[in-house]
All heavy atoms as an XYZ file, in Angstrom:
877
protein
N       2.173    -22.006    -44.580
C       2.625    -22.855    -45.647
C       3.968    -22.407    -46.092
O       4.317    -21.206    -46.054
C       1.621    -22.825    -46.792
C       0.693    -24.063    -46.765
C      -0.105    -24.204    -48.099
O      -0.532    -23.129    -48.664
N      -0.418    -25.326    -48.481
N       4.689    -23.385    -46.670
C       6.033    -23.077    -47.204
C       6.022    -23.439    -48.692
O       5.570    -24.451    -49.165
C       7.084    -23.916    -46.536
C       8.417    -23.735    -47.144
C       7.104    -23.544    -45.004
N       6.620    -22.477    -49.500
C       6.764    -22.714    -50.945
C       8.203    -22.926    -51.221
O       9.087    -22.219    -50.735
C       6.253    -21.575    -51.706
C       4.678    -21.370    -51.674
C       4.232    -20.651    -50.373
O       4.889    -19.705    -49.877
N       3.239    -21.144    -49.724
N       8.486    -23.908    -52.071
C       9.901    -24.278    -52.428
C      10.076    -24.144    -53.940
O       9.291    -24.684    -54.694
C      10.244    -25.676    -52.004
C      10.049    -25.989    -50.498
C      10.287    -27.433    -50.173
C      11.081    -25.155    -49.676
N      11.152    -23.544    -54.293
C      11.499    -23.428    -55.804
C      12.880    -23.961    -55.935
O      13.835    -23.377    -55.404
C      11.378    -22.006    -56.266
C      11.786    -21.875    -57.771
C       9.945    -21.505    -56.012
N      13.029    -25.056    -56.737
C      14.328    -25.655    -57.107
C      14.885    -25.000    -58.331
O      14.057    -24.608    -59.273
C      14.219    -27.138    -57.275
C      13.750    -27.877    -55.996
C      12.501    -28.521    -56.290
O      11.704    -28.092    -57.115
O      12.103    -29.586    -55.605
N      16.178    -25.009    -58.458
C      16.890    -24.603    -59.698
C      18.224    -25.273    -59.791
O      18.692    -25.846    -58.836
C      16.989    -23.034    -59.746
O      17.780    -22.618    -58.653
N      18.809    -25.252    -60.994
C      20.094    -25.778    -61.187
C      20.244    -27.120    -61.899
O      21.326    -27.613    -62.123
N      19.113    -27.739    -62.168
C      19.174    -29.030    -62.828
C      19.580    -28.913    -64.288
O      19.728    -27.782    -64.766
N      19.838    -30.014    -64.923
C      20.227    -29.990    -66.366
C      20.992    -31.233    -66.768
O      20.896    -32.253    -66.080
N      21.640    -31.084    -67.809
C      22.426    -32.248    -68.413
C      23.926    -32.036    -68.048
O      24.490    -30.965    -68.224
C      22.303    -32.296    -69.917
C      23.045    -33.363    -70.655
C      22.617    -34.650    -70.230
C      22.920    -33.123    -72.217
N      24.535    -33.088    -67.614
C      25.896    -33.071    -67.123
C      26.546    -34.376    -67.611
O      25.925    -35.454    -67.532
C      26.123    -32.805    -65.679
C      25.440    -33.888    -64.819
C      27.552    -32.644    -65.258
N      27.837    -34.329    -67.958
C      28.561    -35.613    -68.270
C      29.000    -36.266    -66.991
O      29.213    -35.656    -65.947
C      29.793    -35.314    -69.136
C      29.368    -34.854    -70.537
C      30.611    -34.782    -71.424
O      31.675    -34.485    -71.033
N      30.478    -35.051    -72.707
N      29.087    -37.555    -67.114
C      29.642    -38.367    -65.978
C      30.994    -37.801    -65.471
O      31.771    -37.353    -66.318
C      29.764    -39.832    -66.372
N      31.225    -37.903    -64.206
C      32.304    -37.373    -63.391
C      32.363    -35.864    -63.351
O      33.261    -35.281    -62.764
C      33.650    -37.904    -63.872
C      33.765    -39.441    -63.940
C      34.059    -37.317    -65.238
N      31.262    -35.229    -63.941
C      31.197    -33.777    -63.860
C      30.512    -33.390    -62.508
O      30.289    -34.179    -61.645
N      30.194    -32.052    -62.431
C      29.522    -31.521    -61.289
C      28.349    -30.671    -61.623
O      28.188    -30.128    -62.714
C      30.557    -30.601    -60.508
O      31.646    -31.337    -60.160
N      27.466    -30.526    -60.597
C      26.251    -29.789    -60.829
C      25.838    -29.264    -59.450
O      26.051    -29.950    -58.424
C      25.136    -30.675    -61.419
C      23.985    -29.957    -62.132
C      24.435    -29.241    -63.353
C      22.951    -31.073    -62.562
N      25.213    -28.143    -59.348
C      24.760    -27.603    -58.074
C      23.320    -27.178    -58.137
O      22.911    -26.456    -59.004
C      25.593    -26.302    -57.772
C      25.324    -25.860    -56.367
C      25.936    -24.479    -56.090
N      26.019    -24.085    -54.696
C      26.013    -22.833    -54.222
N      25.934    -21.847    -55.112
N      26.172    -22.523    -52.924
N      22.542    -27.773    -57.233
C      21.115    -27.490    -57.168
C      20.909    -26.533    -56.008
O      21.562    -26.539    -54.945
C      20.321    -28.783    -56.973
C      20.528    -29.958    -57.888
C      19.572    -31.047    -57.545
C      20.347    -29.523    -59.363
N      19.859    -25.746    -56.180
C      19.484    -24.795    -55.164
C      18.023    -24.919    -54.908
O      17.190    -25.321    -55.811
C      19.696    -23.279    -55.583
O      21.130    -23.105    -55.738
N      17.549    -24.632    -53.710
C      16.135    -24.648    -53.344
C      15.846    -23.494    -52.365
O      16.355    -23.520    -51.249
C      15.757    -26.035    -52.682
S      14.107    -26.069    -51.971
N      15.069    -22.599    -52.836
C      14.737    -21.371    -52.037
C      13.350    -21.634    -51.423
O      12.313    -21.871    -52.071
C      14.745    -20.194    -52.856
N      13.243    -21.376    -50.117
C      11.971    -21.503    -49.423
C      11.422    -20.146    -49.175
O      12.182    -19.146    -48.818
C      12.180    -22.257    -48.080
N      10.092    -20.035    -49.116
C       9.374    -18.719    -48.844
C       8.147    -19.104    -48.149
O       7.694    -20.210    -48.070
C       9.119    -17.951    -50.101
O       8.295    -18.639    -51.012
N       7.448    -18.156    -47.492
C       6.292    -18.318    -46.719
C       6.609    -18.505    -45.223
O       7.415    -17.709    -44.698
N       6.059    -19.453    -44.582
C       6.241    -19.639    -43.156
C       7.533    -20.426    -42.856
O       7.504    -21.507    -42.275
C       5.050    -20.446    -42.587
O       3.849    -19.752    -42.810
N       8.660    -19.812    -43.178
C       9.887    -20.462    -43.033
C      10.426    -20.486    -41.565
O      11.378    -21.243    -41.294
C      10.962    -19.778    -43.916
O      11.026    -18.378    -43.528
C      10.602    -19.877    -45.401
N       9.861    -19.722    -40.702
C      10.341    -19.645    -39.381
C      10.090    -20.961    -38.595
O      10.726    -21.237    -37.621
C       9.710    -18.484    -38.555
C       8.210    -18.636    -38.516
C       7.503    -19.302    -37.472
C       7.405    -18.072    -39.545
C       6.176    -19.363    -37.488
C       6.011    -18.135    -39.488
C       5.374    -18.805    -38.484
N       9.268    -21.835    -39.106
C       8.943    -23.127    -38.494
C       9.778    -24.336    -39.047
O       9.639    -25.416    -38.630
C       7.494    -23.506    -38.694
C       6.597    -22.643    -37.795
O       6.922    -22.343    -36.635
N       5.534    -22.146    -38.393
N      10.662    -24.004    -39.965
C      11.417    -25.050    -40.661
C      12.456    -25.657    -39.822
O      13.229    -24.993    -39.085
C      12.007    -24.542    -41.957
C      11.034    -24.194    -43.090
C      11.885    -23.773    -44.307
C      10.203    -25.341    -43.410
N      12.559    -27.002    -39.781
C      13.646    -27.649    -39.136
C      14.584    -28.367    -40.162
O      15.550    -27.722    -40.592
C      13.058    -28.743    -38.164
C      14.172    -29.483    -37.458
O      15.326    -29.098    -37.428
N      13.848    -30.556    -36.835
N      14.175    -29.461    -40.732
C      14.964    -30.215    -41.581
C      14.658    -29.853    -43.060
O      13.467    -29.763    -43.456
C      14.804    -31.724    -41.474
O      15.170    -32.018    -40.102
C      15.748    -32.446    -42.435
N      15.644    -29.598    -43.860
C      15.461    -29.498    -45.336
C      16.339    -30.571    -46.038
O      17.354    -31.022    -45.447
C      15.874    -28.092    -45.802
C      15.026    -27.053    -45.258
S      15.452    -25.359    -45.897
C      14.718    -25.504    -47.604
N      15.831    -30.971    -47.158
C      16.635    -32.093    -47.798
C      16.313    -32.223    -49.303
O      15.518    -31.475    -49.808
N      16.942    -33.188    -49.810
C      16.820    -33.480    -51.237
C      16.462    -35.040    -51.365
O      17.029    -35.875    -50.728
C      18.067    -33.259    -51.991
C      18.449    -31.876    -52.084
C      19.295    -31.126    -51.343
C      17.987    -30.931    -53.081
N      19.323    -29.833    -51.661
C      18.565    -29.640    -52.801
C      17.145    -30.988    -54.167
C      18.280    -28.507    -53.598
C      16.926    -29.871    -54.951
C      17.475    -28.622    -54.691
N      15.459    -35.240    -52.233
C      15.067    -36.570    -52.574
C      15.140    -36.667    -54.083
O      15.252    -35.718    -54.775
C      13.657    -36.866    -52.088
C      13.534    -37.009    -50.604
C      13.633    -35.874    -49.826
C      13.359    -38.262    -49.993
C      13.505    -35.978    -48.395
C      13.210    -38.356    -48.515
C      13.310    -37.221    -47.798
O      13.240    -37.299    -46.493
N      15.134    -37.906    -54.642
C      15.109    -38.060    -56.068
C      14.330    -39.248    -56.484
O      14.128    -40.209    -55.728
C      16.574    -38.220    -56.601
C      17.272    -39.539    -56.168
C      18.748    -39.522    -56.579
N      19.449    -40.704    -56.232
C      20.779    -40.893    -56.389
N      21.504    -39.937    -56.894
N      21.354    -42.013    -56.048
N      13.821    -39.180    -57.751
C      12.981    -40.279    -58.268
C      13.438    -40.473    -59.708
O      13.252    -39.654    -60.538
C      11.531    -39.933    -58.145
C      10.633    -41.093    -58.529
C       9.171    -40.817    -58.127
O       8.793    -39.678    -57.822
N       8.360    -41.950    -58.090
N      13.997    -41.747    -59.911
C      14.288    -42.118    -61.273
C      13.120    -42.759    -61.961
O      12.211    -43.289    -61.294
C      15.519    -43.091    -61.223
N      13.055    -42.813    -63.302
C      11.933    -43.445    -63.928
C      11.711    -44.894    -63.487
O      12.701    -45.708    -63.425
C      12.348    -43.439    -65.444
C      13.288    -42.273    -65.534
C      14.008    -42.198    -64.185
N      10.491    -45.214    -63.148
C      10.194    -46.544    -62.749
C      10.558    -46.913    -61.307
O      10.393    -48.116    -60.906
N      11.066    -46.008    -60.543
C      11.554    -46.244    -59.176
C      10.816    -45.335    -58.229
O      10.269    -44.317    -58.564
C      13.081    -46.056    -59.123
C      13.866    -46.998    -59.915
C      15.380    -46.844    -59.646
C      16.167    -47.960    -60.422
N      17.570    -47.765    -60.064
N      10.909    -45.744    -56.939
C      10.292    -44.924    -55.932
C      11.162    -43.739    -55.534
O      12.445    -43.797    -55.776
C      10.095    -45.824    -54.644
C       8.947    -46.855    -54.761
C       8.718    -47.547    -53.436
O       9.616    -47.716    -52.652
N       7.425    -47.953    -53.267
N      10.558    -42.746    -54.962
C      11.310    -41.607    -54.548
C      12.269    -42.031    -53.385
O      11.844    -42.786    -52.485
C      10.389    -40.506    -54.123
C      11.120    -39.158    -53.765
C      10.067    -38.093    -53.504
N       9.279    -37.794    -54.632
C       8.409    -36.716    -54.689
N       8.326    -35.874    -53.714
N       7.621    -36.611    -55.755
N      13.494    -41.565    -53.379
C      14.423    -41.990    -52.318
C      15.142    -40.817    -51.744
O      15.319    -39.736    -52.411
C      15.466    -42.981    -52.926
C      16.334    -42.402    -53.975
C      17.432    -43.382    -54.497
O      17.393    -44.544    -54.059
O      18.302    -42.903    -55.223
N      15.558    -40.956    -50.578
C      16.303    -39.910    -49.833
C      17.742    -39.783    -50.430
O      18.410    -40.798    -50.698
C      16.486    -40.252    -48.352
C      17.421    -39.475    -47.550
C      16.856    -38.089    -47.320
C      17.794    -40.141    -46.227
N      18.116    -38.566    -50.644
C      19.496    -38.246    -51.095
C      20.238    -37.766    -49.821
O      21.295    -38.350    -49.453
C      19.539    -37.211    -52.204
C      20.950    -36.899    -52.553
C      18.797    -37.722    -53.371
N      19.804    -36.714    -49.220
C      20.468    -36.139    -48.041
C      19.571    -35.131    -47.391
O      18.604    -34.598    -48.023
C      21.759    -35.495    -48.440
S      21.694    -34.225    -49.829
N      19.868    -34.860    -46.144
C      19.094    -33.880    -45.353
C      19.970    -33.066    -44.495
O      21.196    -33.533    -44.228
C      18.041    -34.553    -44.439
O      18.736    -35.453    -43.464
C      17.031    -35.330    -45.219
N      19.553    -31.907    -44.120
C      20.302    -31.034    -43.175
C      19.382    -30.359    -42.204
O      18.273    -29.876    -42.607
C      21.159    -30.012    -43.970
C      22.086    -29.267    -42.981
C      20.296    -29.112    -44.799
C      23.167    -28.412    -43.714
N      19.685    -30.419    -40.931
C      18.780    -29.784    -39.984
C      19.075    -28.237    -39.809
O      20.094    -27.823    -40.380
C      19.002    -30.421    -38.580
O      20.302    -30.095    -38.087
C      18.808    -31.973    -38.611
N      18.184    -27.617    -39.084
C      18.485    -26.167    -38.868
C      19.758    -25.910    -38.174
O      20.348    -24.842    -38.369
C      17.270    -25.654    -38.043
C      17.164    -24.163    -38.122
O      17.491    -23.533    -39.048
N      16.448    -23.590    -37.110
N      20.213    -26.852    -37.393
C      21.470    -26.744    -36.670
C      22.708    -27.198    -37.471
O      23.843    -27.022    -37.057
N      22.532    -27.723    -38.728
C      23.552    -28.066    -39.532
C      23.955    -29.499    -39.639
O      24.825    -29.944    -40.266
N      23.246    -30.390    -38.840
C      23.520    -31.822    -38.875
C      23.041    -32.462    -40.198
O      21.943    -32.059    -40.682
C      22.823    -32.508    -37.741
O      23.328    -32.147    -36.477
N      23.905    -33.243    -40.800
C      23.601    -33.788    -42.146
C      23.488    -35.306    -42.122
O      23.941    -36.025    -41.243
C      24.667    -33.431    -43.137
O      25.965    -33.889    -42.666
C      24.736    -31.918    -43.322
N      22.763    -35.770    -43.129
C      22.576    -37.192    -43.230
C      22.529    -37.502    -44.797
O      21.964    -36.816    -45.552
C      21.208    -37.670    -42.689
C      20.951    -39.139    -42.870
O      21.746    -39.975    -42.575
N      19.725    -39.406    -43.344
N      23.285    -38.554    -45.187
C      23.446    -38.856    -46.607
C      23.069    -40.284    -46.882
O      23.363    -41.229    -46.112
C      24.883    -38.584    -47.067
C      25.352    -37.256    -47.149
C      25.995    -36.663    -46.024
C      25.136    -36.395    -48.190
C      26.383    -35.315    -45.945
C      25.528    -35.027    -48.261
C      26.165    -34.515    -47.062
O      26.676    -33.251    -47.100
N      22.503    -40.543    -48.058
C      22.355    -41.944    -48.522
C      23.748    -42.439    -48.827
O      24.636    -41.715    -49.380
C      21.514    -41.951    -49.775
N      23.954    -43.743    -48.623
C      25.243    -44.379    -48.931
C      25.743    -44.170    -50.316
O      26.860    -44.003    -50.619
C      25.159    -45.851    -48.611
C      25.079    -46.115    -47.146
O      25.440    -45.242    -46.314
O      24.717    -47.255    -46.711
N      24.735    -44.063    -51.268
C      25.080    -43.979    -52.732
C      25.674    -42.692    -53.078
O      26.288    -42.595    -54.163
C      23.802    -44.261    -53.487
O      22.786    -43.330    -53.219
N      25.505    -41.641    -52.238
C      26.092    -40.322    -52.573
C      27.170    -39.893    -51.654
O      27.702    -38.785    -51.780
C      24.954    -39.289    -52.674
C      23.862    -39.771    -53.683
C      24.347    -38.959    -51.350
N      27.413    -40.586    -50.530
C      28.426    -40.153    -49.604
C      29.766    -39.983    -50.250
O      30.153    -40.814    -51.080
C      28.514    -41.224    -48.458
C      27.450    -41.165    -47.439
C      27.619    -42.215    -46.321
C      26.532    -42.147    -45.336
N      26.728    -43.219    -44.256
N      30.417    -38.901    -49.945
C      31.748    -38.577    -50.507
C      31.635    -37.877    -51.824
O      32.687    -37.399    -52.346
N      30.441    -37.830    -52.478
C      30.265    -37.248    -53.794
C      29.409    -35.968    -53.706
O      29.656    -34.960    -54.430
C      29.764    -38.212    -54.823
C      30.543    -39.402    -55.047
C      30.078    -40.252    -56.130
N      28.726    -40.736    -55.977
C      27.684    -40.512    -56.676
N      27.817    -39.651    -57.814
N      26.471    -40.966    -56.472
N      28.312    -36.045    -52.865
C      27.362    -34.959    -52.766
C      27.568    -34.280    -51.427
O      27.918    -34.875    -50.432
C      25.966    -35.460    -52.879
C      25.553    -35.982    -54.252
C      26.472    -36.203    -55.218
C      24.208    -36.360    -54.447
C      26.043    -36.662    -56.501
C      23.807    -36.823    -55.669
C      24.774    -36.990    -56.664
N      27.304    -32.941    -51.394
C      27.369    -32.143    -50.205
C      26.148    -31.317    -50.163
O      25.907    -30.488    -51.028
C      28.612    -31.349    -50.173
O      29.774    -32.161    -50.284
C      28.725    -30.505    -48.834
N      25.452    -31.384    -49.020
C      24.340    -30.509    -48.680
C      24.809    -29.342    -47.842
O      25.530    -29.572    -46.923
C      23.127    -31.241    -48.157
C      21.897    -30.387    -48.108
C      23.520    -31.878    -46.780
C      20.629    -31.187    -47.752
N      24.213    -28.200    -48.120
C      24.527    -27.041    -47.266
C      23.287    -26.161    -47.141
O      22.390    -26.293    -47.988
C      25.757    -26.278    -47.847
O      25.502    -25.755    -49.160
N      23.370    -25.220    -46.239
C      22.132    -24.399    -46.031
C      22.477    -23.057    -45.611
O      23.437    -22.852    -44.772
C      21.322    -25.158    -44.887
C      20.036    -24.527    -44.489
C      19.269    -25.554    -43.582
N      18.090    -24.920    -43.100
C      17.191    -25.649    -42.367
N      17.371    -26.928    -42.058
N      16.066    -25.056    -41.892
N      21.782    -22.085    -46.125
C      21.939    -20.672    -45.726
C      20.630    -20.250    -45.073
O      19.656    -20.024    -45.759
C      22.240    -19.793    -46.956
C      22.570    -18.324    -46.557
O      22.099    -17.906    -45.478
O      23.207    -17.705    -47.325
N      20.543    -20.282    -43.725
C      19.316    -19.982    -43.082
C      18.909    -18.602    -43.259
O      17.657    -18.259    -43.221
C      19.512    -20.301    -41.511
C      19.572    -21.720    -41.262
O      19.098    -22.587    -41.937
N      20.293    -22.085    -40.229
N      19.813    -17.683    -43.413
C      19.427    -16.310    -43.634
C      18.725    -16.079    -44.978
O      17.811    -15.175    -45.117
C      20.725    -15.367    -43.637
N      18.993    -16.956    -45.945
C      18.366    -16.827    -47.255
C      17.326    -17.892    -47.438
O      16.666    -18.017    -48.496
C      19.415    -17.039    -48.336
C      20.441    -15.951    -48.460
C      21.396    -16.162    -49.627
C      22.450    -15.010    -49.765
N      23.370    -15.207    -50.841
N      17.103    -18.769    -46.412
C      16.089    -19.859    -46.428
C      16.373    -20.726    -47.699
O      15.400    -21.044    -48.360
C      14.696    -19.350    -46.381
C      14.341    -18.666    -45.145
O      14.600    -19.188    -44.009
N      13.771    -17.430    -45.201
N      17.581    -21.019    -47.991
C      18.001    -21.736    -49.157
C      18.879    -22.890    -48.799
O      19.726    -22.838    -47.941
C      18.722    -20.829    -50.152
O      17.801    -19.701    -50.517
C      19.077    -21.646    -51.422
N      18.577    -24.015    -49.378
C      19.445    -25.190    -49.248
C      20.077    -25.573    -50.667
O      19.449    -25.292    -51.682
C      18.605    -26.394    -48.737
C      17.520    -26.835    -49.726
C      19.541    -27.576    -48.312
N      21.256    -26.027    -50.596
C      22.099    -26.334    -51.823
C      22.442    -27.795    -51.854
O      22.630    -28.406    -50.780
C      23.289    -25.462    -51.855
C      23.039    -24.035    -51.717
C      23.077    -23.380    -50.531
C      22.699    -23.227    -52.882
C      22.907    -22.043    -50.426
C      22.489    -21.938    -52.762
C      22.564    -21.300    -51.543
O      22.288    -19.951    -51.507
N      22.643    -28.303    -52.979
C      23.188    -29.634    -53.155
C      24.317    -29.671    -54.195
O      24.066    -29.369    -55.453
C      22.117    -30.598    -53.672
C      22.601    -32.126    -53.837
C      23.058    -32.679    -52.544
C      21.439    -32.966    -54.442
N      25.536    -29.759    -53.796
C      26.685    -29.809    -54.648
C      26.901    -31.256    -54.991
O      27.133    -32.096    -54.185
C      27.903    -29.237    -53.946
C      29.141    -29.230    -54.801
C      29.073    -28.424    -56.038
O      28.609    -27.233    -55.982
N      29.470    -28.878    -57.139
N      26.811    -31.531    -56.283
C      26.952    -32.834    -56.810
C      28.226    -32.991    -57.584
O      28.363    -32.269    -58.581
C      25.682    -33.233    -57.684
C      24.386    -32.987    -57.097
S      23.070    -33.036    -58.242
C      23.139    -34.672    -58.810
N      29.111    -33.797    -57.080
C      30.413    -33.932    -57.750
C      30.562    -35.510    -58.170
O      29.917    -36.305    -57.599
C      31.571    -33.648    -56.850
C      31.577    -32.180    -56.481
O      31.175    -31.305    -57.279
N      32.130    -31.860    -55.280
N      31.483    -35.693    -59.104
C      31.679    -37.039    -59.608
C      30.356    -37.741    -59.934
O      30.221    -38.901    -59.502
C      32.505    -37.849    -58.600
O      33.762    -37.223    -58.283
N      29.502    -37.061    -60.542
C      28.218    -37.665    -60.901
C      28.285    -38.888    -61.786
O      29.245    -39.039    -62.582
C      27.240    -36.656    -61.461
C      26.955    -35.526    -60.444
C      27.778    -36.044    -62.798
N      27.318    -39.766    -61.655
C      27.230    -41.008    -62.335
C      25.915    -41.113    -63.129
O      24.944    -40.474    -62.745
C      27.305    -42.212    -61.442
C      28.577    -42.195    -60.502
C      28.448    -43.371    -59.422
C      29.725    -43.367    -58.524
N      29.634    -44.454    -57.591
N      25.890    -41.892    -64.155
C      24.596    -42.091    -64.876
C      23.468    -42.481    -63.980
O      22.255    -42.092    -64.216
C      24.902    -43.146    -65.877
C      26.373    -42.965    -66.226
C      26.948    -42.569    -64.938
N      23.732    -43.213    -62.926
C      22.681    -43.698    -62.059
C      22.172    -42.585    -61.113
O      21.232    -42.770    -60.394
C      23.153    -44.921    -61.152
C      24.486    -44.656    -60.544
C      25.623    -45.279    -61.341
O      25.675    -45.125    -62.581
O      26.510    -45.999    -60.686
N      22.769    -41.418    -61.166
C      22.250    -40.227    -60.455
C      21.153    -39.546    -61.290
O      20.529    -38.607    -60.765
C      23.318    -39.224    -60.185
C      24.453    -39.786    -59.206
O      24.070    -40.516    -58.292
O      25.561    -39.485    -59.467
N      20.899    -39.961    -62.490
C      19.880    -39.409    -63.343
C      18.541    -39.559    -62.616
O      18.104    -40.668    -62.291
C      19.869    -40.031    -64.690
O      21.072    -39.676    -65.340
C      18.661    -39.515    -65.523
N      17.785    -38.495    -62.435
C      16.530    -38.519    -61.716
C      15.922    -37.178    -61.708
O      16.649    -36.136    -62.027
C      16.656    -39.081    -60.317
N      14.629    -37.049    -61.265
C      14.083    -35.797    -60.836
C      14.429    -35.570    -59.372
O      14.151    -36.500    -58.516
C      12.554    -35.742    -61.108
C      12.001    -34.445    -60.626
C      12.268    -36.001    -62.558
N      15.021    -34.443    -59.035
C      15.453    -34.169    -57.667
C      14.395    -33.174    -57.043
O      14.086    -32.110    -57.706
C      16.838    -33.550    -57.674
C      17.853    -34.536    -57.898
C      18.080    -35.185    -59.166
C      18.772    -34.941    -56.832
C      19.070    -36.146    -59.284
C      19.671    -35.944    -56.977
C      19.852    -36.537    -58.220
O      20.836    -37.448    -58.376
N      13.939    -33.581    -55.894
C      12.905    -32.767    -55.207
C      13.484    -32.249    -53.925
O      14.163    -32.980    -53.162
C      11.688    -33.655    -54.856
C      10.986    -34.187    -56.126
C      11.286    -35.407    -56.610
C       9.885    -33.373    -56.660
C      10.555    -35.831    -57.770
C       9.211    -33.874    -57.726
C       9.560    -35.088    -58.293
O       8.797    -35.555    -59.394
N      13.141    -31.018    -53.729
C      13.530    -30.431    -52.345
C      12.378    -30.621    -51.321
O      11.136    -30.490    -51.706
C      13.774    -28.910    -52.595
S      14.164    -27.896    -51.093
N      12.724    -30.892    -50.192
C      11.791    -31.111    -49.115
C      12.103    -30.174    -47.902
O      13.258    -30.062    -47.582
C      11.754    -32.475    -48.662
C      11.014    -32.726    -47.272
O       9.820    -32.537    -47.275
O      11.695    -33.135    -46.292
N      11.034    -29.647    -47.297
C      11.215    -28.876    -46.014
C      10.268    -29.401    -45.036
O       9.103    -29.426    -45.304
C      10.984    -27.362    -46.357
N      10.763    -29.618    -43.837
C       9.924    -30.163    -42.780
C       9.943    -29.259    -41.591
O      10.998    -28.841    -41.163
C      10.421    -31.549    -42.441
C       9.638    -32.278    -41.279
C      10.035    -33.668    -41.156
N       9.737    -34.449    -42.299
C       9.897    -35.844    -42.446
N      10.490    -36.430    -41.488
N       9.539    -36.445    -43.561
N       8.731    -29.012    -41.086
C       8.626    -28.178    -39.837
C       8.943    -28.952    -38.656
O       9.139    -30.217    -38.640
C       7.242    -27.624    -39.756
O       6.349    -28.675    -39.520
C       6.767    -26.837    -40.986
N       9.041    -28.260    -37.533
C       9.372    -28.921    -36.293
C       8.305    -29.977    -35.853
O       8.604    -30.831    -35.015
C       9.553    -27.868    -35.186
C      10.850    -27.166    -35.325
C      11.036    -25.939    -35.880
C      12.080    -27.778    -34.717
C      12.238    -25.278    -35.978
C      13.272    -27.112    -34.821
C      13.367    -25.888    -35.443
O      14.601    -25.243    -35.526
N       7.070    -29.759    -36.337
C       5.978    -30.752    -35.924
C       5.734    -31.806    -36.990
O       4.728    -32.498    -37.030
C       4.758    -30.071    -35.572
C       4.211    -29.093    -36.609
C       3.456    -29.321    -37.702
C       4.416    -27.657    -36.534
N       3.189    -28.180    -38.336
C       3.746    -27.138    -37.707
C       5.068    -26.738    -35.718
C       3.683    -25.716    -37.960
C       5.040    -25.391    -36.032
C       4.396    -24.939    -37.180
N       6.631    -31.867    -38.070
C       6.642    -32.912    -38.998
C       5.848    -32.696    -40.333
O       5.709    -33.672    -41.070
N       5.416    -31.483    -40.565
C       4.724    -31.169    -41.763
C       5.702    -30.928    -42.949
O       6.652    -30.180    -42.806
C       3.881    -29.944    -41.600
O       3.269    -29.557    -42.768
N       5.515    -31.625    -44.070
C       6.385    -31.555    -45.199
C       5.828    -30.631    -46.289
O       4.623    -30.695    -46.628
C       6.614    -32.967    -45.810
C       7.599    -33.778    -45.013
O       8.725    -33.356    -45.001
O       7.168    -34.830    -44.446
N       6.756    -29.935    -46.911
C       6.336    -29.262    -48.150
C       7.398    -29.674    -49.195
O       8.611    -29.893    -48.925
C       6.515    -27.736    -47.985
O       5.595    -27.233    -47.012
N       6.974    -29.702    -50.512
C       7.759    -30.229    -51.592
C       7.922    -29.183    -52.735
O       6.945    -28.484    -52.964
C       7.238    -31.563    -52.143
C       7.266    -32.720    -51.198
C       6.291    -33.063    -50.333
C       8.352    -33.592    -50.972
N       6.740    -34.191    -49.578
C       7.920    -34.491    -49.995
C       9.540    -33.774    -51.565
C       8.773    -35.565    -49.592
C      10.395    -34.776    -51.185
C      10.003    -35.637    -50.099
N       9.052    -29.200    -53.294
C       9.253    -28.387    -54.517
C       8.642    -29.184    -55.763
O       8.215    -30.281    -55.603
N       8.713    -28.454    -56.826
C       8.159    -29.050    -58.089
C       9.093    -30.107    -58.735
O       8.685    -30.799    -59.664
C       7.813    -27.985    -59.076
C       8.990    -27.421    -59.899
C       9.916    -26.513    -59.110
O       9.749    -26.221    -57.990
N      10.974    -26.042    -59.775
N      10.354    -30.069    -58.294
C      11.289    -30.980    -58.878
C      12.117    -30.372    -59.996
O      11.580    -29.527    -60.730
N      13.370    -30.844    -60.090
C      14.254    -30.386    -61.188
C      14.927    -31.640    -61.808
O      15.468    -32.498    -61.000
C      15.220    -29.311    -60.756
O      15.996    -28.873    -61.858
C      16.181    -29.866    -59.669
N      15.009    -31.680    -63.136
C      15.516    -32.832    -63.699
C      17.096    -32.823    -63.809
O      17.632    -31.759    -64.202
C      15.062    -32.984    -65.139
C      15.604    -34.130    -65.982
C      15.197    -35.465    -65.541
O      13.966    -35.748    -65.278
N      16.153    -36.456    -65.444
N      17.791    -33.866    -63.408
C      19.157    -34.011    -63.545
C      19.439    -35.230    -64.429
O      19.015    -36.325    -64.138
C      19.867    -34.183    -62.186
C      21.316    -34.545    -62.417
C      19.670    -32.922    -61.346
N      20.176    -35.046    -65.515
C      20.517    -36.118    -66.428
C      21.990    -36.130    -66.547
O      22.626    -35.205    -66.875
C      19.888    -35.859    -67.804
O      18.390    -35.756    -67.711
C      20.140    -37.070    -68.756
N      22.541    -37.402    -66.333
C      23.980    -37.643    -66.437
C      24.274    -38.484    -67.601
O      23.780    -39.624    -67.609
C      24.582    -38.219    -65.098
C      26.037    -38.378    -65.254
C      24.105    -37.306    -63.863
N      25.013    -38.046    -68.539
C      25.362    -38.811    -69.725
C      26.636    -39.545    -69.513
O      27.545    -38.994    -68.885
C      25.397    -37.906    -70.913
O      26.435    -36.986    -70.725
N      26.779    -40.744    -70.052
C      27.961    -41.470    -69.864
C      28.946    -41.289    -70.944
O      28.727    -40.517    -71.956
C      27.648    -43.005    -69.914
O      26.907    -43.344    -71.095
């Protein structure tokens, strides 16, 4: 099993920046893709971005050019650099880690609130 712990959420003003971190522990040798999802009040959880073990990235259109995902495999940690944030980025952000055979583990979530 994989345990994920997110950190870095908080309150930020619009057009500001925030950096989220997600540290994985446990059976990390099986991890392939790690990523970030978010869920705003009254909405479904949605993909923000993902990064594979090899460094290939995928972003939702709504965050392209503003958010950057990165990964330190030696530390089993994935980061989300959020720049030029908007009020609509307000959500609980969840870290996801997927093994090579498709098993998902989720973090507890971290709140990001963007004030206008």
